[in-house]
RORO-184056 format. One record per residue (C-alpha): residue number from 1; residue in one letter; x, y, z. Coordinates in steps of 0.5 Angstrom, whole numbers, plus 500, padded with zeros to 3 digits. Layout:
REM residues N
@resi NUM; resn A; x X; y Y; z Z
...
This chain:
REM residues 332
@resi 1; resn M; x 598; y 135; z 946
@resi 2; resn T; x 605; y 134; z 949
@resi 3; resn T; x 608; y 141; z 951
@resi 4; resn L; x 615; y 143; z 954
@resi 5; resn K; x 612; y 143; z 960
@resi 6; resn T; x 609; y 136; z 960
@resi 7; resn L; x 616; y 133; z 958
@resi 8; resn A; x 619; y 137; z 964
@resi 9; resn D; x 614; y 135; z 969
@resi 10; resn R; x 616; y 127; z 967
@resi 11; resn L; x 623; y 128; z 967
@resi 12; resn G; x 624; y 132; z 973
@resi 13; resn L; x 627; y 138; z 969
@resi 14; resn S; x 626; y 145; z 968
@resi 15; resn T; x 622; y 147; z 962
@resi 16; resn A; x 628; y 152; z 960
@resi 17; resn T; x 633; y 145; z 960
@resi 18; resn V; x 628; y 141; z 956
@resi 19; resn S; x 627; y 147; z 951
@resi 20; resn R; x 635; y 148; z 951
@resi 21; resn V; x 636; y 141; z 949
@resi 22; resn L; x 630; y 141; z 943
@resi 23; resn N; x 632; y 147; z 940
@resi 24; resn A; x 640; y 145; z 939
@resi 25; resn R; x 642; y 150; z 944
@resi 26; resn T; x 646; y 145; z 949
@resi 27; resn S; x 652; y 147; z 953
@resi 28; resn A; x 656; y 144; z 958
@resi 29; resn M; x 651; y 145; z 963
@resi 30; resn V; x 647; y 140; z 960
@resi 31; resn S; x 650; y 133; z 961
@resi 32; resn K; x 650; y 128; z 955
@resi 33; resn A; x 645; y 123; z 959
@resi 34; resn T; x 640; y 128; z 960
@resi 35; resn Q; x 640; y 130; z 953
@resi 36; resn D; x 639; y 123; z 951
@resi 37; resn R; x 633; y 123; z 956
@resi 38; resn V; x 630; y 129; z 953
@resi 39; resn V; x 630; y 127; z 946
@resi 40; resn A; x 628; y 120; z 948
@resi 41; resn L; x 622; y 122; z 951
@resi 42; resn A; x 620; y 127; z 946
@resi 43; resn T; x 620; y 122; z 941
@resi 44; resn E; x 616; y 117; z 945
@resi 45; resn L; x 611; y 122; z 946
@resi 46; resn G; x 611; y 125; z 939
@resi 47; resn Y; x 613; y 132; z 941
@resi 48; resn R; x 613; y 137; z 936
@resi 49; resn P; x 615; y 144; z 937
@resi 50; resn N; x 610; y 150; z 936
@resi 51; resn P; x 614; y 154; z 930
@resi 52; resn A; x 611; y 161; z 932
@resi 53; resn A; x 613; y 160; z 940
@resi 54; resn R; x 620; y 158; z 938
@resi 55; resn A; x 620; y 164; z 933
@resi 56; resn L; x 618; y 168; z 939
@resi 57; resn V; x 624; y 165; z 943
@resi 58; resn T; x 629; y 164; z 938
@resi 59; resn G; x 628; y 170; z 934
@resi 60; resn R; x 628; y 165; z 928
@resi 61; resn T; x 623; y 162; z 924
@resi 62; resn H; x 627; y 156; z 921
@resi 63; resn T; x 624; y 158; z 914
@resi 64; resn I; x 628; y 160; z 908
@resi 65; resn G; x 624; y 164; z 902
@resi 66; resn L; x 625; y 162; z 895
@resi 67; resn L; x 624; y 168; z 890
@resi 68; resn T; x 622; y 164; z 884
@resi 69; resn F; x 618; y 166; z 878
@resi 70; resn A; x 614; y 160; z 877
@resi 71; resn M; x 613; y 153; z 880
@resi 72; resn H; x 612; y 150; z 873
@resi 73; resn P; x 616; y 148; z 868
@resi 74; resn A; x 620; y 142; z 870
@resi 75; resn F; x 626; y 145; z 871
@resi 76; resn Y; x 623; y 150; z 877
@resi 77; resn S; x 620; y 144; z 880
@resi 78; resn Q; x 627; y 141; z 880
@resi 79; resn V; x 630; y 147; z 883
@resi 80; resn I; x 625; y 147; z 889
@resi 81; resn Q; x 625; y 140; z 890
@resi 82; resn E; x 633; y 140; z 891
@resi 83; resn L; x 633; y 146; z 896
@resi 84; resn H; x 627; y 143; z 900
@resi 85; resn D; x 631; y 137; z 901
@resi 86; resn I; x 638; y 140; z 902
@resi 87; resn L; x 634; y 145; z 907
@resi 88; resn A; x 631; y 139; z 911
@resi 89; resn R; x 637; y 136; z 913
@resi 90; resn D; x 639; y 142; z 917
@resi 91; resn H; x 632; y 143; z 920
@resi 92; resn Y; x 629; y 149; z 916
@resi 93; resn R; x 623; y 149; z 911
@resi 94; resn L; x 622; y 152; z 904
@resi 95; resn A; x 617; y 157; z 903
@resi 96; resn I; x 616; y 159; z 896
@resi 97; resn M; x 615; y 166; z 894
@resi 98; resn E; x 612; y 166; z 887
@resi 99; resn T; x 613; y 173; z 884
@resi 100; resn P; x 610; y 176; z 878
@resi 101; resn R; x 615; y 177; z 872
@resi 102; resn N; x 615; y 185; z 873
@resi 103; resn V; x 615; y 187; z 880
@resi 104; resn E; x 614; y 195; z 879
@resi 105; resn S; x 612; y 197; z 886
@resi 106; resn D; x 613; y 197; z 893
@resi 107; resn A; x 606; y 194; z 894
@resi 108; resn D; x 608; y 188; z 889
@resi 109; resn L; x 614; y 187; z 893
@resi 110; resn A; x 610; y 187; z 900
@resi 111; resn K; x 605; y 182; z 897
@resi 112; resn T; x 611; y 177; z 895
@resi 113; resn M; x 615; y 178; z 902
@resi 114; resn A; x 609; y 177; z 906
@resi 115; resn V; x 612; y 171; z 909
@resi 116; resn A; x 616; y 171; z 915
@resi 117; resn V; x 623; y 168; z 914
@resi 118; resn D; x 630; y 168; z 916
@resi 119; resn G; x 633; y 169; z 909
@resi 120; resn L; x 632; y 169; z 902
@resi 121; resn L; x 634; y 165; z 896
@resi 122; resn A; x 633; y 168; z 889
@resi 123; resn F; x 632; y 164; z 883
@resi 124; resn D; x 633; y 168; z 877
@resi 125; resn S; x 630; y 174; z 880
@resi 126; resn P; x 634; y 180; z 879
@resi 127; resn E; x 628; y 184; z 879
@resi 128; resn I; x 626; y 183; z 886
@resi 129; resn V; x 634; y 183; z 888
@resi 130; resn N; x 635; y 189; z 885
@resi 131; resn M; x 629; y 192; z 888
@resi 132; resn L; x 631; y 190; z 895
@resi 133; resn V; x 638; y 192; z 894
@resi 134; resn T; x 636; y 199; z 892
@resi 135; resn Q; x 631; y 200; z 898
@resi 136; resn G; x 637; y 198; z 902
@resi 137; resn N; x 634; y 191; z 904
@resi 138; resn Q; x 630; y 195; z 910
@resi 139; resn M; x 628; y 188; z 913
@resi 140; resn R; x 636; y 186; z 913
@resi 141; resn I; x 634; y 179; z 911
@resi 142; resn P; x 640; y 175; z 908
@resi 143; resn M; x 640; y 174; z 901
@resi 144; resn V; x 643; y 169; z 896
@resi 145; resn G; x 642; y 169; z 888
@resi 146; resn L; x 642; y 163; z 884
@resi 147; resn G; x 641; y 161; z 877
@resi 148; resn T; x 644; y 164; z 870
@resi 149; resn A; x 641; y 171; z 871
@resi 150; resn P; x 647; y 176; z 874
@resi 151; resn V; x 645; y 179; z 880
@resi 152; resn T; x 649; y 185; z 884
@resi 153; resn G; x 649; y 187; z 891
@resi 154; resn I; x 649; y 180; z 894
@resi 155; resn D; x 652; y 173; z 895
@resi 156; resn A; x 651; y 170; z 888
@resi 157; resn V; x 652; y 163; z 885
@resi 158; resn Q; x 652; y 163; z 878
@resi 159; resn V; x 652; y 158; z 872
@resi 160; resn D; x 655; y 160; z 866
@resi 161; resn N; x 652; y 156; z 860
@resi 162; resn S; x 656; y 159; z 854
@resi 163; resn K; x 661; y 154; z 854
@resi 164; resn G; x 656; y 149; z 853
@resi 165; resn T; x 652; y 153; z 848
@resi 166; resn A; x 659; y 154; z 844
@resi 167; resn A; x 660; y 146; z 844
@resi 168; resn I; x 654; y 144; z 841
@resi 169; resn L; x 654; y 149; z 836
@resi 170; resn D; x 661; y 147; z 834
@resi 171; resn H; x 659; y 140; z 834
@resi 172; resn W; x 654; y 141; z 829
@resi 173; resn H; x 659; y 145; z 825
@resi 174; resn A; x 664; y 139; z 825
@resi 175; resn A; x 658; y 135; z 823
@resi 176; resn G; x 657; y 140; z 817
@resi 177; resn R; x 650; y 143; z 819
@resi 178; resn R; x 650; y 150; z 817
@resi 179; resn R; x 643; y 152; z 817
@resi 180; resn I; x 642; y 153; z 825
@resi 181; resn A; x 636; y 156; z 828
@resi 182; resn Y; x 635; y 159; z 835
@resi 183; resn L; x 629; y 158; z 838
@resi 184; resn G; x 627; y 162; z 844
@resi 185; resn E; x 622; y 168; z 846
@resi 186; resn S; x 622; y 175; z 843
@resi 187; resn G; x 624; y 178; z 850
@resi 188; resn D; x 630; y 173; z 851
@resi 189; resn V; x 635; y 178; z 848
@resi 190; resn Q; x 639; y 178; z 854
@resi 191; resn R; x 640; y 171; z 855
@resi 192; resn P; x 647; y 168; z 855
@resi 193; resn Q; x 645; y 162; z 850
@resi 194; resn R; x 642; y 167; z 845
@resi 195; resn Q; x 648; y 172; z 845
@resi 196; resn V; x 653; y 166; z 844
@resi 197; resn Y; x 649; y 163; z 839
@resi 198; resn A; x 649; y 170; z 835
@resi 199; resn A; x 657; y 171; z 836
@resi 200; resn H; x 658; y 164; z 834
@resi 201; resn R; x 654; y 165; z 827
@resi 202; resn Q; x 657; y 172; z 826
@resi 203; resn A; x 664; y 169; z 827
@resi 204; resn A; x 663; y 163; z 822
@resi 205; resn G; x 660; y 169; z 817
@resi 206; resn L; x 653; y 165; z 817
@resi 207; resn A; x 646; y 168; z 818
@resi 208; resn E; x 642; y 168; z 824
@resi 209; resn T; x 636; y 165; z 824
@resi 210; resn Y; x 631; y 166; z 830
@resi 211; resn I; x 625; y 162; z 831
@resi 212; resn L; x 621; y 166; z 836
@resi 213; resn A; x 615; y 163; z 840
@resi 214; resn E; x 609; y 167; z 843
@resi 215; resn N; x 610; y 170; z 850
@resi 216; resn G; x 606; y 166; z 855
@resi 217; resn P; x 605; y 163; z 861
@resi 218; resn P; x 611; y 157; z 863
@resi 219; resn A; x 606; y 152; z 863
@resi 220; resn T; x 604; y 153; z 855
@resi 221; resn Q; x 612; y 153; z 853
@resi 222; resn R; x 612; y 147; z 850
@resi 223; resn D; x 606; y 148; z 846
@resi 224; resn R; x 608; y 155; z 844
@resi 225; resn A; x 615; y 152; z 842
@resi 226; resn R; x 611; y 147; z 838
@resi 227; resn D; x 607; y 152; z 834
@resi 228; resn A; x 613; y 156; z 833
@resi 229; resn V; x 617; y 151; z 830
@resi 230; resn Q; x 612; y 148; z 825
@resi 231; resn R; x 610; y 155; z 823
@resi 232; resn H; x 617; y 156; z 821
@resi 233; resn V; x 619; y 150; z 818
@resi 234; resn K; x 612; y 151; z 813
@resi 235; resn G; x 614; y 158; z 811
@resi 236; resn V; x 622; y 158; z 811
@resi 237; resn E; x 627; y 153; z 809
@resi 238; resn R; x 628; y 147; z 814
@resi 239; resn P; x 634; y 148; z 819
@resi 240; resn E; x 639; y 143; z 819
@resi 241; resn A; x 639; y 144; z 827
@resi 242; resn I; x 635; y 148; z 832
@resi 243; resn F; x 638; y 150; z 839
@resi 244; resn A; x 633; y 152; z 844
@resi 245; resn A; x 634; y 157; z 850
@resi 246; resn N; x 631; y 151; z 855
@resi 247; resn D; x 629; y 144; z 855
@resi 248; resn E; x 622; y 146; z 855
@resi 249; resn G; x 622; y 149; z 848
@resi 250; resn A; x 626; y 143; z 846
@resi 251; resn I; x 621; y 138; z 848
@resi 252; resn G; x 616; y 142; z 844
@resi 253; resn V; x 621; y 142; z 838
@resi 254; resn L; x 621; y 135; z 838
@resi 255; resn R; x 614; y 134; z 838
@resi 256; resn G; x 613; y 139; z 832
@resi 257; resn L; x 618; y 136; z 828
@resi 258; resn H; x 615; y 129; z 829
@resi 259; resn D; x 608; y 131; z 827
@resi 260; resn L; x 611; y 134; z 821
@resi 261; resn G; x 614; y 127; z 819
@resi 262; resn I; x 621; y 131; z 820
@resi 263; resn R; x 626; y 126; z 823
@resi 264; resn V; x 631; y 128; z 829
@resi 265; resn P; x 637; y 128; z 828
@resi 266; resn Q; x 637; y 125; z 821
@resi 267; resn E; x 634; y 131; z 818
@resi 268; resn T; x 634; y 136; z 824
@resi 269; resn A; x 638; y 136; z 830
@resi 270; resn V; x 635; y 139; z 836
@resi 271; resn A; x 638; y 141; z 843
@resi 272; resn G; x 636; y 145; z 849
@resi 273; resn C; x 639; y 148; z 855
@resi 274; resn D; x 637; y 146; z 863
@resi 275; resn G; x 638; y 138; z 863
@resi 276; resn I; x 631; y 137; z 866
@resi 277; resn L; x 630; y 129; z 868
@resi 278; resn E; x 625; y 129; z 863
@resi 279; resn G; x 630; y 130; z 857
@resi 280; resn A; x 633; y 123; z 857
@resi 281; resn Y; x 626; y 120; z 856
@resi 282; resn Q; x 624; y 123; z 850
@resi 283; resn R; x 624; y 120; z 843
@resi 284; resn P; x 630; y 121; z 841
@resi 285; resn P; x 633; y 123; z 848
@resi 286; resn L; x 635; y 130; z 848
@resi 287; resn T; x 641; y 133; z 848
@resi 288; resn T; x 642; y 139; z 853
@resi 289; resn I; x 647; y 144; z 856
@resi 290; resn Q; x 647; y 141; z 864
@resi 291; resn F; x 645; y 146; z 869
@resi 292; resn P; x 649; y 143; z 875
@resi 293; resn L; x 643; y 143; z 880
@resi 294; resn R; x 645; y 140; z 886
@resi 295; resn D; x 652; y 144; z 886
@resi 296; resn V; x 649; y 150; z 885
@resi 297; resn C; x 643; y 149; z 891
@resi 298; resn R; x 648; y 146; z 896
@resi 299; resn E; x 653; y 152; z 895
@resi 300; resn A; x 647; y 157; z 895
@resi 301; resn W; x 645; y 154; z 902
@resi 302; resn R; x 652; y 154; z 904
@resi 303; resn M; x 653; y 162; z 903
@resi 304; resn L; x 646; y 163; z 906
@resi 305; resn K; x 648; y 159; z 912
@resi 306; resn L; x 654; y 164; z 913
@resi 307; resn R; x 650; y 170; z 913
@resi 308; resn L; x 645; y 167; z 918
@resi 309; resn A; x 651; y 166; z 922
@resi 310; resn E; x 655; y 172; z 921
@resi 311; resn G; x 650; y 178; z 919
@resi 312; resn S; x 649; y 181; z 912
@resi 313; resn A; x 654; y 186; z 912
@resi 314; resn A; x 660; y 182; z 915
@resi 315; resn T; x 664; y 181; z 909
@resi 316; resn P; x 663; y 184; z 902
@resi 317; resn P; x 658; y 180; z 897
@resi 318; resn Q; x 661; y 174; z 894
@resi 319; resn T; x 660; y 170; z 887
@resi 320; resn R; x 661; y 163; z 886
@resi 321; resn V; x 661; y 161; z 878
@resi 322; resn F; x 659; y 154; z 876
@resi 323; resn T; x 660; y 151; z 869
@resi 324; resn A; x 654; y 148; z 865
@resi 325; resn K; x 656; y 142; z 861
@resi 326; resn L; x 654; y 139; z 854
@resi 327; resn V; x 651; y 132; z 855
@resi 328; resn L; x 650; y 129; z 848
@resi 329; resn R; x 645; y 125; z 847
@resi 330; resn E; x 641; y 122; z 840
@resi 331; resn S; x 637; y 128; z 838
@resi 332; resn A; x 644; y 132; z 836
């Protein structure tokens, strides 16, 4: 196994100098030629730093925790992959901290926070964030929230999907579709999409129609949406359009309508929200409200890096808002 001492002995340098170069703590005291020699030999011998040892020396783990409710469905997976790639370019690792939907105690929080990290990114996890902020964030770990769920007390990158939601509803109204239903779950009353849908229907003087899938784990979301839309269509007048709270639900709706022989979009148009990659490969391709994933993840990491450099309390919390946009495809 190649160690810092191995490299130092081969190069005739002190272990402190070799460590300084490999931990990116170089200074004018270490010449460019020496830095090049150290890096070249470390590469040749396949040197890999010991994370635990480096953390003891630098006080940093070079690990960022991602608080998230799930790694599935597809949208969460895309967020995780994007953040992993962005952090890797800066030589940081991403630790997934999957949290329960309802964090009710310090014990629940302690289980979630069991991994040592330098900072936290919280994806649509307002409950966790609020608990940490309420407790005064005793660990003093810099945090940034990202997603559509609003958070307070920390830096945040938020996505406003209200304009995209209004745009698809306007599109259907212009096409003469009046029987428009919203598909979601019973607990999503506060979702911005649902609130925009309700306001839009009220402004048009039209009835609100809700198709509510049974609550359940994210992995079964498509099945639950399929079953819900089939129950509705069999028991109530068929909607001319269905707006789903997310793309997972919309894909379930596509399958449910297909199995009943209902043509999309000729008889019932369908749209979702998130912009997962799979949507473009459905039959027909799914219309969606596109979440600006790459921009949001990059901005969240930029904000967190500033906190890591400056300290959690250096400046008041900042919020950056991105707008999700309507992507029209054949399903609508």
